[in-house]
N, C-alpha and C positions, 0 to 999 in steps of 0.2 A: 620630809615626805611630800610627794607631789600631790596635786589636786585629784589625779586619777584614783589614788588610793581611797580617799574619803567617799568619792562618788561611787566607786565600785563596791565598797563595803556596804553602803546604803542600798544599792540596787540588788546585791546578793540577798540581803535580808528581806527585801520586798518580794523577790522571786520566791522565797520560802513561804511568804504569807504569814510572817510572825511579827510580833511587836518588838520594839526596842527592849522592853522589859524582859520578854521571853529570851531574846538573843543574848542580852546581857547576863542573864542567869546562867545560861549554858556556857558562856565565855568566861564566867567567873569575875565579872566586873560590875560596877553600878550602872544603872540606866543613864545617869547623868554623864558618866565618863564615856559610855558608848555614843551618846549623842554628840559629845565633843569630837570624838573620832570621826563620826559620819559627817560632821559639818566642817571638818578641817581646823577646828579650834585648837586641838592638841594632837601631838604625835604619839602613837603607841610604841611600846618596846617590842623587842624581838619575840618574847614569849607570847604576846597577844597575837602577833602576826601568824605565828605557828598555829595557835589555837583556832584562829579564824579560818586559816587555810584548811585545817582538818574538818572543821564544822561545815564549811560550805563546799568542801571537796574540790578545791581549786589549788593551783600552784601559787607560790609566792610571786612569781613573775607576773602572773595574771592579775593578782591582787594589787601589785604595784604599778600596773599599766605598762609592763615591759613586753608583753605579748598579747595577742588577741585570742590565743588558745588557752582554754581553761586548764589543760593538763601540763602546760608549760612549754610544749613544743611550739616552734615558731616557723612561720612560712613567710616571714617578712624580708628574706634575703632577695633583693631585686634581681640578682643574677640567676637564682634557681627557681623563682616563682614562675609558674607557667603563664604565658601571655598568649591568649587566643587571638589577639589582634595581629600577631605575627604570621598567622596562617594565611596561605593564599587561597583565593576562591572560597572563603569561609562563609557559606550560605546555610542558614538554618533550614532544615528540611521541611517542606510543606507550607512555607509561608514567606512570601516576599516582604510582607509588611513587618513581620517579626525581624527579619534580617535588616531591613532599613532602620527600624526603631533601635535595634541593638547597636548598629554602627553609629547612629546619631548620638546616642547616649555614651557609648564607649569613647568616641572621639572627643566629645565635650568634656567628659570627666578627665580625660588625659590632659586637655588644655588647662582645666582648673587646677589639677594637682601639679602640673609643671609650673604654673604661675605661683602657686603657694610654695613650691620648692625653691623657686628663685627668690621669693620673699624671705625664705629661711625662718618662717614662723611655725615652729613645731606644735605650738598650742593650737593654732588655726588648722594645721594639717590634721591633727588628731580629732578635733571637733568635727571637721568636714567628713572625715572617714567614719566617725561614729554616726553622724546624721544619715549619710548615704547607706551605710551598712544596716542601720535599723529600718530604713525604708525598704531595702531589698528583703530583709528578714520578714517584714510585715507582709509584703506581697507574696513571697514564697510560702509563708505559713498559711495564708488564706487559700492559696492554690492547693496546698497539701491537705488542708482540712476539707476542701470541697471534693477531693478525690475519694471514691468509695474504698480505696485500699489504704488510705492514710492512717498511719499509726502515730499518734501524737507523742508517743514515748520518746521520740527523737528530740523533742523540745524540752528544755529544762524549765522554761517559764510556764507556770500553771495556766491552763486555758482561760480561767476566769479573769486572771490579770491581763492576759492578752486582749480578751474581748472588752475589758473595761477601759482599755486605752493606755496601758503602761508604755507600749512602744511610742505612741504619739507624744506622751509626756517626755520620754527620753529624747525625742527629736527636737522638742521645744527647748529642752535644756542644752542640747548640743548646739542648736542654732544660737542660743544666747551666749554660749561659751565662744563660738566662732566669731560672732560680732564683737564681743568684748576683746578677744585676742587681736582682731584687726584694728580696732580703735585704739588699743593700747600701743600698738606699733605706730599708728598714725600720730598719736600724741607725742611719741618719742622722736618724731620728725625723721623717721627712717624712710629711705627711698623705696618707692613701690615700682613694680614693673610698668612700662609704658603700655597703657591699655587703649590707646587711640586705634582707630580702625586701620590706618596704614601700618602702624607698628605690629599689630596683631596679625595682619595679613602676611607681613614679611616673616614674622616669627613662626607662624603656623599656617603655611600655605595650603595645606590640605584640610586639616582638622578644624580650623577656625570657622569654615563655612558651616560645619555641623553645629557649632555653638550658636552661630547667628540664626540658624534655622530654628533651634530650640527656643532661643530668646524671642523670635518673632511669633512662632506658633503658640507658645505658652502665653505670651503677652496678649495675643488676640483672643485666645480661649478664655483667659481670666477676665478680660474686659467684657466679653460677651456674657459670661456667667454673672458678672456683677450687674450688667445692664438688665438682664432677665430678672434678677432678684429684685432690683429696684422697681421694675415694672409690675411685679407680682404684689408688692406691698403697697403700691400707690392706689 
């Protein structure tokens, strides 16, 4: 059983807002055994997987980390997934800044996942996707909540869990998994893509500039915020 199962199993319970004891009672097992499942210490049998899917109303493929869709449908086919970057003159209506920001991020994410794809590290790819997906989920949900017409019924995560920081905790866990995956590959002395400036410019003649822009702007902004914070506490 892969690590996605235990992690997803725990997150689904937390989304429900119930304790391990409550979940274990419904699923017909002991709390200790459920704890082992959620921590990846032991692997469950097929009967438990079926019960968990029914209880949390998700597909087995979702629980096993085979799809990002809870109902089991998949949009992970690279040939059929819609790619907005392929559109010509794709400008967001009403905002040049929004269009520029989108292009910088889309281009940079493209470079990142191409590098991870060349690295062949599925664990790192999944962790990066989880991290970025949760960041997008968080920003969109804040926007949705601020809208006077927003109906939070579309979100399965309880509002109190969202506001208490469950997405931020998930991002920390995803980043931890991402770093662990990369260092594991480094420890195995596997070859990494050439990340030198010349190599990156040659490999990504258009999109690498977007990544450099984000690296520069983000670095400057964070340094400035840190300097302001130090000045305030002195």
